[in-house]
C-alpha positions as CSV (number, residue, x, y, z in Angstrom):
1,M,339.5,-14.7,15.3
2,G,338.7,-13.7,18.6
3,T,340.6,-10.2,18.5
4,N,338.1,-9.5,15.4
5,K,334.8,-10.3,17.7
6,K,336.0,-8.0,20.0
7,V,336.3,-5.2,17.7
8,V,332.7,-5.7,16.4
9,L,331.3,-5.8,19.9
10,A,333.0,-3.0,20.6
11,V,331.4,-0.6,17.8
12,F,328.0,-1.9,18.2
13,V,327.7,-1.0,21.7
14,M,329.3,2.5,21.0
15,A,326.4,3.0,18.2
16,V,323.7,2.2,20.7
17,F,325.1,4.4,23.3
18,I,325.6,7.5,20.5
19,A,321.6,6.7,19.4
20,G,320.0,6.8,23.1
21,A,322.0,10.0,23.8
22,M,320.5,11.6,20.7
23,F,317.1,10.5,21.9
24,A,317.1,12.1,24.8
25,Y,318.3,15.2,23.9
26,K,315.4,15.5,21.4
27,L,313.0,14.4,24.2
28,K,314.4,16.8,26.5
29,N,314.0,19.9,23.9
30,R,310.6,18.8,23.0
31,R,309.5,18.7,26.6
32,Q,310.8,22.0,27.2
33,A,308.8,23.6,24.2
34,E,305.2,23.0,25.4
35,T,306.0,23.9,29.2
36,P,303.9,27.4,29.3
37,Q,307.2,28.7,30.5
38,A,309.1,27.7,27.9
39,A,306.5,29.2,25.0
40,Q,306.5,32.3,26.8
41,A,310.6,32.8,27.0
42,Q,310.8,31.5,23.4
43,N,308.8,34.1,22.0
44,S,310.0,36.6,24.1
45,S,313.0,35.9,22.7
46,V,311.4,36.0,19.0
47,Q,310.0,39.5,19.6
48,N,312.9,40.7,21.1
49,S,314.8,39.6,17.8
50,S,312.6,41.0,15.9
51,N,312.5,44.8,17.5
52,S,316.2,44.5,16.8
53,N,316.2,44.2,13.7
54,S,313.4,46.9,12.9
55,A,315.4,49.1,14.7
56,A,318.5,48.3,13.0
57,S,317.0,49.2,9.9
58,G,315.6,52.4,11.0
59,N,312.3,51.1,11.1
60,G,311.8,51.4,7.2
61,G,310.0,49.0,6.3
62,W,306.4,48.0,7.0
63,G,306.2,48.3,11.0
64,D,304.2,49.2,13.8
65,D,303.6,52.4,12.6
66,S,302.7,51.3,9.4
67,G,299.4,50.2,10.6
68,W,299.2,47.5,8.2
69,G,298.7,43.7,10.4
70,E,297.4,45.3,13.2
71,E,294.6,43.7,15.4
72,N,291.8,43.2,13.2
73,G,288.0,44.6,14.6
74,A,290.2,47.3,16.5
75,S,287.0,49.0,16.6
76,G,285.3,46.1,18.5
77,G,282.3,45.9,16.1
78,A,282.4,43.8,12.5
79,P,285.5,42.3,11.5
80,S,287.6,45.2,9.8
81,V,291.0,46.0,8.6
82,H,293.0,49.2,10.1
83,I,294.9,51.2,8.2
84,S,296.8,54.3,9.7
85,R,296.3,57.8,8.8
86,A,300.1,58.1,8.1
87,K,299.4,55.2,5.4
88,Q,295.9,56.4,4.2
89,Q,297.9,59.4,2.8
90,L,300.8,57.4,1.4
91,I,297.9,54.9,-0.6
92,N,295.6,58.0,-1.2
93,V,292.5,56.6,0.5
94,K,289.6,58.7,-0.2
95,T,286.2,57.9,1.1
96,T,282.7,59.1,-0.2
97,A,279.2,59.2,1.4
98,A,276.7,56.6,0.1
99,E,273.5,59.6,-0.9
100,I,270.2,59.6,-2.6
101,E,270.2,61.5,-5.9
102,P,269.1,61.8,-9.3
103,L,270.6,59.2,-11.4
104,H,270.6,59.1,-15.5
105,K,271.9,56.3,-17.4
106,T,273.1,56.5,-21.5
107,I,272.6,53.5,-23.4
108,R,275.1,53.8,-26.4
109,A,274.3,51.5,-29.1
110,T,275.1,51.3,-33.1
111,G,272.4,52.1,-35.5
112,V,272.2,51.6,-39.3
113,V,269.6,53.8,-41.6
114,T,267.1,52.1,-43.3
115,Y,264.0,52.3,-45.6
116,D,260.8,53.1,-44.0
117,E,258.8,50.1,-44.5
118,T,255.4,52.2,-44.2
119,M,256.8,53.4,-47.8
120,L,258.1,51.2,-49.5
121,A,255.9,49.2,-52.5
122,T,256.0,46.7,-54.3
123,V,255.2,46.6,-58.4
124,N,253.9,43.5,-60.0
125,T,251.3,42.1,-62.5
126,K,248.2,40.2,-61.8
127,V,248.4,38.5,-64.9
128,E,250.6,36.6,-67.5
129,G,252.6,38.5,-70.1
130,W,255.4,39.5,-71.8
131,I,257.0,43.2,-71.3
132,E,257.7,45.1,-74.4
133,K,258.5,48.4,-73.4
134,L,260.6,49.6,-70.4
135,Y,260.6,53.4,-68.7
136,V,262.6,52.8,-65.8
137,D,265.9,51.6,-67.4
138,Y,268.2,51.5,-63.9
139,T,268.1,51.4,-60.4
140,G,267.8,54.4,-58.4
141,M,266.1,55.9,-60.8
142,Y,263.7,58.8,-59.2
143,V,259.8,58.5,-60.1
144,K,256.1,60.0,-59.8
145,K,253.4,58.1,-58.4
146,G,251.3,57.5,-61.6
147,Q,254.7,57.4,-63.6
148,P,254.9,54.6,-66.0
149,L,257.2,51.7,-65.4
150,A,256.4,49.4,-68.2
151,T,254.4,48.1,-71.0
152,I,253.0,44.6,-70.9
153,Y,251.5,42.1,-73.6
154,S,248.8,39.7,-72.3
155,P,246.8,37.1,-74.4
156,E,244.4,36.6,-71.6
157,L,244.0,40.7,-70.8
158,Y,243.3,41.1,-74.3
159,A,241.1,38.8,-74.7
160,T,239.0,40.4,-71.8
161,Q,238.9,43.1,-73.3
162,Q,237.5,41.6,-76.3
163,E,235.2,39.8,-74.1
164,Y,233.8,42.8,-72.7
165,L,233.2,44.6,-76.1
166,N,230.7,42.0,-77.0
167,V,228.8,41.7,-73.9
168,L,228.4,46.0,-74.4
169,K,227.6,45.2,-78.3
170,W,225.2,42.5,-77.2
171,A,223.5,45.1,-74.2
172,D,223.5,47.8,-76.8
173,Q,220.9,45.2,-79.2
174,G,218.7,44.1,-76.6
175,K,217.6,48.0,-75.8
176,G,216.2,47.4,-79.0
177,Q,213.7,44.7,-78.4
178,T,210.8,45.3,-76.5
179,G,208.2,42.9,-77.5
180,G,206.7,41.1,-74.1
181,S,208.6,40.3,-71.5
182,I,211.6,39.0,-73.3
183,G,213.4,42.7,-73.9
184,P,213.2,43.8,-70.1
185,M,214.8,40.0,-69.4
186,L,217.4,40.3,-71.6
187,S,218.1,44.0,-71.2
188,K,218.4,42.9,-66.8
189,D,221.2,40.3,-67.8
190,A,222.9,42.2,-70.4
191,A,223.3,44.8,-67.8
192,S,224.8,42.4,-65.3
193,L,227.0,40.5,-67.8
194,V,228.6,44.4,-68.9
195,T,229.3,44.7,-65.3
196,A,230.8,41.8,-64.6
197,A,232.9,42.0,-67.6
198,R,234.1,45.7,-66.1
199,R,234.8,44.6,-63.2
200,R,237.3,41.6,-64.0
201,L,239.0,44.1,-66.1
202,E,239.5,46.9,-62.8
203,L,240.5,43.9,-60.8
204,Y,243.7,43.3,-63.8
205,D,244.6,47.0,-62.5
206,I,243.2,48.1,-65.8
207,P,242.7,52.0,-64.8
208,K,239.3,53.8,-65.8
209,S,240.7,56.0,-68.2
210,E,241.8,53.0,-70.1
211,I,238.6,51.4,-70.0
212,R,236.3,54.3,-70.9
213,H,238.8,54.5,-73.9
214,I,238.1,51.2,-74.7
215,E,234.1,51.8,-74.7
216,T,234.6,54.6,-76.6
217,T,236.8,53.3,-79.2
218,G,235.3,49.9,-79.3
219,K,238.7,48.6,-79.6
220,P,241.0,46.4,-77.2
221,I,244.0,48.2,-75.8
222,R,246.8,45.4,-77.1
223,D,249.6,46.2,-74.4
224,L,248.8,47.6,-70.4
225,T,250.6,50.3,-69.2
226,I,251.7,49.5,-65.1
227,Y,252.2,52.9,-63.4
228,S,253.9,53.6,-60.4
229,P,251.8,53.8,-56.9
230,V,254.2,55.7,-54.5
231,S,256.7,58.5,-55.6
232,G,260.5,57.4,-54.3
233,Y,263.2,55.9,-56.0
234,V,263.3,52.3,-57.5
235,V,265.8,50.3,-54.9
236,E,265.0,47.1,-57.0
237,K,264.4,46.5,-60.8
238,D,263.7,43.1,-62.1
239,A,262.0,43.9,-65.1
240,V,263.9,43.3,-68.7
241,N,262.7,44.1,-71.9
242,G,261.2,41.0,-73.7
243,M,261.1,39.1,-70.6
244,K,257.9,36.9,-69.2
245,A,256.1,38.0,-66.4
246,E,254.3,35.7,-64.0
247,P,251.5,36.7,-62.0
248,G,253.0,38.3,-58.8
249,Q,256.2,38.2,-59.9
250,T,258.1,41.5,-58.5
251,L,259.2,43.6,-60.8
252,F,259.6,47.1,-59.4
253,N,260.4,47.8,-55.4
254,V,260.0,51.5,-55.1
255,A,260.9,53.5,-51.5
256,G,260.1,57.1,-50.2
257,L,262.8,58.2,-48.9
258,S,261.5,61.7,-47.4
259,R,261.3,59.5,-44.0
260,V,263.9,56.9,-42.8
261,W,264.2,54.5,-40.4
262,I,266.9,54.1,-38.2
263,L,267.5,50.6,-36.2
264,A,269.6,50.4,-33.2
265,D,271.0,47.3,-31.5
266,V,270.5,47.9,-27.9
267,F,272.1,44.7,-25.7
268,E,269.5,42.8,-23.6
269,D,271.1,43.9,-20.0
270,D,269.2,47.3,-20.9
271,L,266.4,46.2,-22.4
272,A,264.2,47.0,-19.1
273,L,265.0,50.7,-19.0
274,I,264.2,50.8,-23.1
275,G,260.5,51.8,-24.0
276,T,258.6,53.9,-26.8
277,G,258.6,57.6,-26.3
278,Q,262.2,58.1,-24.9
279,W,264.6,60.8,-26.4
280,A,268.2,59.7,-28.1
281,D,270.8,61.8,-29.5
282,I,272.0,60.2,-33.5
283,T,275.3,61.2,-34.7
284,L,276.3,60.2,-38.2
285,G,279.5,60.0,-39.3
286,A,278.8,61.6,-42.9
287,F,277.9,64.7,-40.7
288,P,280.2,65.5,-37.9
289,G,279.2,67.7,-35.2
290,K,275.0,67.3,-36.2
291,I,272.9,65.5,-33.7
292,F,269.5,64.6,-35.0
293,R,267.3,64.3,-32.2
294,A,264.1,61.3,-32.7
295,K,261.6,59.5,-30.5
296,I,261.5,55.2,-29.7
297,D,258.5,54.4,-31.8
298,Y,259.0,50.6,-31.3
299,V,261.0,48.2,-29.8
300,Y,261.2,45.1,-31.4
301,P,259.9,41.7,-29.9
302,S,262.9,39.7,-30.3
303,I,266.2,38.8,-29.8
304,S,269.4,37.9,-31.9
305,G,270.8,35.1,-30.8
306,Q,274.4,35.9,-32.0
307,T,274.7,39.5,-30.8
308,R,272.2,39.3,-28.1
309,T,270.9,42.3,-29.0
310,A,267.2,43.9,-29.7
311,K,266.2,46.2,-32.2
312,V,265.4,49.6,-31.3
313,R,263.5,52.0,-34.0
314,F,263.5,55.8,-34.8
315,S,261.9,57.7,-37.4
316,I,263.6,60.4,-38.8
317,P,262.5,63.3,-41.6
318,N,265.1,63.3,-44.2
319,P,264.5,66.3,-45.8
320,G,266.7,66.7,-49.1
321,L,267.6,63.3,-49.1
322,K,270.6,63.3,-46.9
323,L,270.2,60.2,-45.1
324,K,270.6,57.4,-47.1
325,P,270.1,53.8,-46.0
326,Q,272.9,51.9,-44.8
327,M,274.7,54.8,-43.3
328,Y,276.0,53.9,-39.8
329,S,275.1,55.9,-36.8
330,D,275.6,56.2,-32.9
331,V,272.9,56.4,-30.9
332,L,272.4,57.5,-27.3
333,I,269.5,57.1,-25.5
334,N,269.3,59.0,-22.3
335,V,267.1,57.2,-19.5
336,N,266.2,59.3,-16.7
337,M,266.2,56.6,-13.4
338,G,265.0,58.6,-10.5
339,K,266.3,59.6,-7.4
340,R,268.5,56.1,-5.9
341,L,270.8,55.3,-3.6
342,V,274.1,55.3,-5.2
343,I,277.8,55.4,-4.6
344,P,281.0,55.4,-7.0
345,S,281.4,52.5,-9.4
346,S,285.1,52.4,-7.9
347,A,284.0,51.7,-4.0
348,V,282.5,48.2,-5.5
349,I,284.9,45.3,-5.9
350,D,283.3,42.6,-7.9
351,T,284.4,39.2,-6.6
352,G,282.5,37.4,-9.5
353,V,280.3,35.7,-6.5
354,R,279.3,39.3,-4.4
355,Q,279.7,42.9,-4.6
356,I,281.9,44.3,-1.6
357,V,282.6,47.3,-0.2
358,Y,284.7,48.9,2.4
359,V,283.0,51.0,5.4
360,D,284.7,53.8,6.8
361,Q,284.2,52.9,10.7
362,G,286.1,55.8,12.2
363,Q,290.2,55.5,13.6
364,G,291.8,54.4,10.9
365,N,289.3,50.9,10.4
366,F,287.3,49.6,7.3
367,E,284.6,47.3,7.1
368,P,284.2,44.5,4.7
369,R,280.6,44.5,3.7
370,A,278.4,42.8,1.0
371,I,276.0,44.8,-1.2
372,T,273.7,44.6,-3.8
373,T,274.5,46.4,-6.7
374,G,271.3,47.7,-9.6
375,V,271.9,50.2,-12.3
376,K,275.6,50.9,-13.3
377,T,276.3,54.1,-15.1
378,D,279.8,55.1,-16.2
379,T,280.8,56.5,-12.7
380,L,277.6,55.3,-10.3
381,D,275.8,52.4,-9.0
382,E,272.7,52.1,-7.6
383,V,273.0,50.4,-4.3
384,L,269.9,48.1,-3.4
385,S,270.8,46.4,0.1
386,G,273.5,46.5,2.1
387,L,274.5,50.3,3.3
388,K,272.6,53.4,4.3
389,P,272.5,57.0,3.4
390,G,275.6,59.0,4.9
391,E,277.7,55.9,5.1
392,K,281.1,56.4,3.7
393,V,282.7,53.4,1.7
394,A,286.5,54.1,0.5
395,S,285.9,55.3,-3.1
396,Q,289.8,55.4,-3.8
397,A,292.6,52.4,-3.1
398,A,289.6,50.1,-2.4
399,F,291.5,47.6,-4.2
400,L,294.5,47.9,-1.7
401,I,292.4,47.7,1.1
402,D,290.8,44.8,0.1
403,S,294.2,43.2,-0.5
404,E,295.2,43.8,2.8
405,S,291.7,42.4,4.3
406,R,292.7,39.3,2.6
407,L,296.0,38.9,3.8
408,E,295.0,39.5,7.4
409,G,292.1,36.8,6.6
410,V,289.4,39.6,7.1
411,T,287.6,38.5,4.1
412,Q,287.7,35.7,2.6
């Protein structure tokens, strides 16, 4: 029993001794690392090891000669990223100077051919009646102005004609009475009644020629003929033989096609550049190679909530009636922006928060600089602030320069 106690005590003492030795060793190393001489020696050792590895590999990696990872701001000015001439050639860096030059923008839109609303006419009747005969049997039929479209029988209109004939007869009888003052009074009243009755027939759209026919024959016309008010195509036909027509009900819609409209959808971002009088080139798939030139004659005042576009209208002559409603078209609106300070679009890196370009400071140094852009074309961006004319920016491989700049912490 005494022997076991001695063994346990010996093991405990040995464990404490080992733990103390390890603690002392770690403390010594920590103190040595905190002294300047030790830190300098350690850095020198690491640098020698790195140079040795680079030499062993034949400098085939990104070494000091590559230009990557050199000290930022080597030019002594604003923070910049340095890229050697050899590396610029490797990644094909190109620079372009910011210049003031004429800026032209082409706005592309999709258009649809539609009717000229000023050449649309609706045909209806102002009295209740029944259609007894149709002269237009189908939609799409071409009619001339004054051509009969249908005849309608209206008891109300028939009664109005009969009333007019009765007033005419009474007025003729009044002309033969000359005794005292009654004759002139009756004649004056009769004339007023005749004028009123005739005016009622005119308001029912009975032509003057038919009114004269009623006066000559002394008989009312049973059926009222409805005539086309314009020349064009019947684009809508609701009239059917025998149907009852109510006052104001649309029977026909007639549209002229000698001139048509093209309505184009322009996105709201481009609306500030759009105005009446601007020229556009319009092409249609039905006529390959043919360009229709037209001016904007109206910009509609509202925007579609679904497409975020506004309608822009063009009016185009249509000789031969080749342009047909609902044809699709491509519209190119050419906008002259005048002279602006511009750079290539490829030079601008849009982070979503700001626009950055890399300005060539010489000797392989590129300074990241935030700019404000304006109008954008297919190849150029307008610069509103951040650059001066003549300053050179990286117009090619700007993305690679930006990547290195972020790795080195130059650009956040």
